[in-house]
C-alpha positions in Angstrom: -4.2 -16.5 -6.4 -4.6 -19.8 -8.3 -1.0 -20.7 -7.5 -1.5 -19.8 -3.8 -4.6 -21.9 -3.7 -2.8 -24.9 -5.3 0.0 -24.6 -2.7 -2.4 -24.4 0.2 -4.3 -27.4 -1.1 -1.1 -29.5 -1.5 0.0 -28.5 2.0 -3.4 -29.6 3.5 -3.4 -32.9 1.6 0.2 -33.7 2.4 -0.1 -32.8 6.1 -3.3 -34.9 6.4 -1.6 -37.8 4.8 1.6 -37.4 6.9 -0.2 -37.1 10.2 -2.8 -39.8 9.4 -0.8 -42.8 10.5 0.4 -41.1 13.6 -3.2 -40.3 14.6 -4.2 -43.9 13.9 -1.2 -45.1 16.0 -2.5 -42.9 18.9 -5.3 -45.4 19.3 -2.8 -48.1 20.3 -2.6 -49.0 23.9 1.1 -48.2 24.2 0.8 -44.6 23.0 -2.1 -43.4 25.1 0.2 -42.2 27.8 2.7 -40.4 25.5 2.9 -36.7 26.6 1.7 -33.8 24.6 5.3 -32.8 24.0 6.0 -36.1 22.2 3.0 -35.5 19.9 4.2 -32.0 19.3 7.6 -33.2 18.1 5.8 -35.8 15.9 3.7 -33.0 14.3 6.8 -30.8 13.8 8.6 -33.7 12.1 5.7 -34.4 9.7 5.4 -30.7 8.9 9.2 -30.4 8.2 9.1 -33.4 5.9 6.2 -32.0 3.9 8.0 -28.7 3.5 11.1 -30.5 2.3 9.1 -32.3 -0.3 7.6 -29.0 -1.5 11.0 -27.3 -1.7 12.6 -30.1 -3.7 16.2 -29.5 -2.5 17.5 -32.6 -4.4 16.0 -31.5 -7.8 13.9 -34.7 -8.1 11.4 -35.3 -10.9 8.7 -36.3 -8.4 7.9 -36.6 -4.8 5.9 -39.3 -3.0 4.2 -39.7 0.3 3.0 -43.1 1.7 0.7 -44.3 4.4 2.2 -47.5 5.8 0.5 -50.2 7.8 1.9 -53.4 9.3 0.9 -55.6 12.3 0.9 -53.3 15.3 3.0 -50.7 13.4 1.9 -47.5 11.6 4.2 -45.4 9.5 4.7 -42.7 7.0 7.2 -42.6 4.1 8.3 -39.5 2.2 10.5 -39.8 -0.9 12.0 -38.3 -4.0 11.9 -40.0 -7.3 14.2 -39.5 -10.4 12.8 -40.9 -13.7 15.5 -42.3 -16.0 15.5 -40.9 -19.5 17.8 -43.3 -21.2 16.5 -46.3 -23.3 15.9 -49.6 -21.6 18.2 -51.7 -23.8 16.4 -55.0 -24.5 13.3 -53.6 -22.8 13.0 -50.6 -25.2 9.5 -50.1 -26.5 8.0 -52.8 -24.3 6.1 -50.6 -21.9 8.7 -50.8 -19.2 10.2 -47.8 -17.5 12.2 -47.2 -14.3 12.9 -44.7 -11.7 15.0 -44.3 -8.5 13.4 -43.8 -5.2 15.1 -42.2 -2.1 12.9 -42.4 0.9 12.7 -41.8 4.6 10.3 -43.9 6.8 9.1 -43.2 10.3 7.5 -46.2 12.0 5.7 -46.1 15.3 4.6 -49.2 17.2 1.0 -49.1 18.3 1.8 -51.2 21.4 5.0 -49.7 22.6 5.0 -45.9 23.3 7.7 -43.3 23.1 11.1 -43.7 21.4 11.2 -47.4 22.3 8.5 -48.0 19.7 10.1 -45.9 16.9 12.1 -47.1 13.9 13.7 -44.6 11.4 14.5 -46.1 8.0 16.4 -44.7 5.0 16.0 -46.6 1.7 17.2 -46.4 -1.9 15.2 -48.5 -4.3 15.3 -48.8 -8.1 11.7 -49.4 -9.3 10.6 -51.0 -12.6 7.2 -50.1 -13.9 5.2 -51.8 -16.7 2.5 -49.5 -18.1 -0.3 -50.5 -20.5 -1.5 -46.8 -20.7 -0.6 -43.4 -19.2 -4.0 -42.0 -18.3 -6.4 -44.4 -16.6 -7.0 -44.8 -12.9 -5.4 -48.3 -13.2 -2.5 -48.1 -15.6 0.6 -50.0 -14.4 2.3 -52.5 -12.1 5.6 -52.2 -10.4 8.3 -54.4 -8.9 11.3 -53.3 -6.9 14.3 -54.5 -4.9 16.5 -52.0 -3.0 18.5 -51.3 0.1 17.6 -49.8 3.4 19.1 -49.0 6.8 17.2 -49.3 10.1 17.9 -47.2 13.2 16.8 -50.2 15.4 17.3 -53.9 15.0 14.1 -54.8 16.9 10.6 -53.5 17.0 7.8 -55.0 19.1 8.5 -58.7 19.1 10.4 -58.7 15.7 14.2 -59.3 15.6 15.8 -57.9 12.5 19.4 -58.7 13.7 21.1 -56.3 11.3 20.6 -52.5 10.6 21.0 -53.3 6.9 17.9 -54.7 5.2 16.7 -55.4 1.7 13.5 -53.6 0.6 11.3 -55.5 -1.8 8.0 -54.3 -3.3 5.1 -55.2 -5.6 2.5 -52.6 -6.5 -0.3 -51.6 -8.9 -1.6 -48.2 -9.6 -2.6 -45.5 -12.0 -3.2 -41.8 -12.7 -5.3 -39.4 -10.7 -4.2 -36.6 -13.0 -1.4 -36.0 -15.5 0.9 -35.0 -12.6 -0.5 -37.2 -9.9 -0.3 -41.0 -9.5 -1.4 -43.5 -6.9 -0.3 -47.0 -6.1 -1.1 -49.7 -3.6 2.0 -51.6 -2.5 3.1 -54.7 -0.6 6.5 -54.0 0.8 8.8 -56.5 2.6 11.9 -55.7 4.6 14.4 -58.4 5.6 18.1 -59.1 5.6 17.7 -62.2 3.4 19.0 -64.3 6.3 22.4 -62.6 6.4 22.1 -62.9 10.2 19.5 -64.8 12.3 16.9 -64.3 13.6 15.5 -62.7 10.4 11.9 -61.9 11.3 11.4 -59.2 8.6 8.3 -57.1 8.4 5.6 -56.6 5.7 3.8 -53.3 5.1 0.7 -52.4 3.0 1.4 -48.9 1.6 -0.9 -46.4 -0.1 1.4 -44.2 -2.2 0.6 -40.8 -3.7 3.2 -39.2 -6.1 3.3 -35.8 -7.7 5.4 -34.6 -10.6 7.1 -31.2 -10.0 
């Protein structure tokens, strides 16, 4: 029964986090006229993503779920993380560690409804973490530079120009429990001026991660 209660609790928390940004986005002027069918598909998508995380088909060490917020854009990110076990060469015994993050983002404009306001993003990001302890609510900072692919090259009034984008991040966070961490992240996507215009987009993310 304890295992069942834990599973139900995780489902409730993850579903709440997953659907949260979409519910917030519903307050946008552009989404008020979206039909119930559209919201049904959004709910089905969020549920499927959560079940994928719980099933861990890629044998990751950890899963993560993020609430994302940018100017006139709300989003969710789900991801798998693999923590490297090898030594860090010249960074050995310095408090640094690293992991690899594979994530899927669903972004919804709050001013443009329907599929015209959606961007789907796949990203692969190596993340470096510096920890000064491994137990406190505030325990580490992170920096990252990775690669991403956008389904659209424009969103609202932003022109990304290329589907390929770099994904850069800075974050701080800590431990909720031995298996659960949180972090607050500033994440920037742009193509580094490979092609112009290169408006880019900045997100503020609240990340929750759980070790399997």
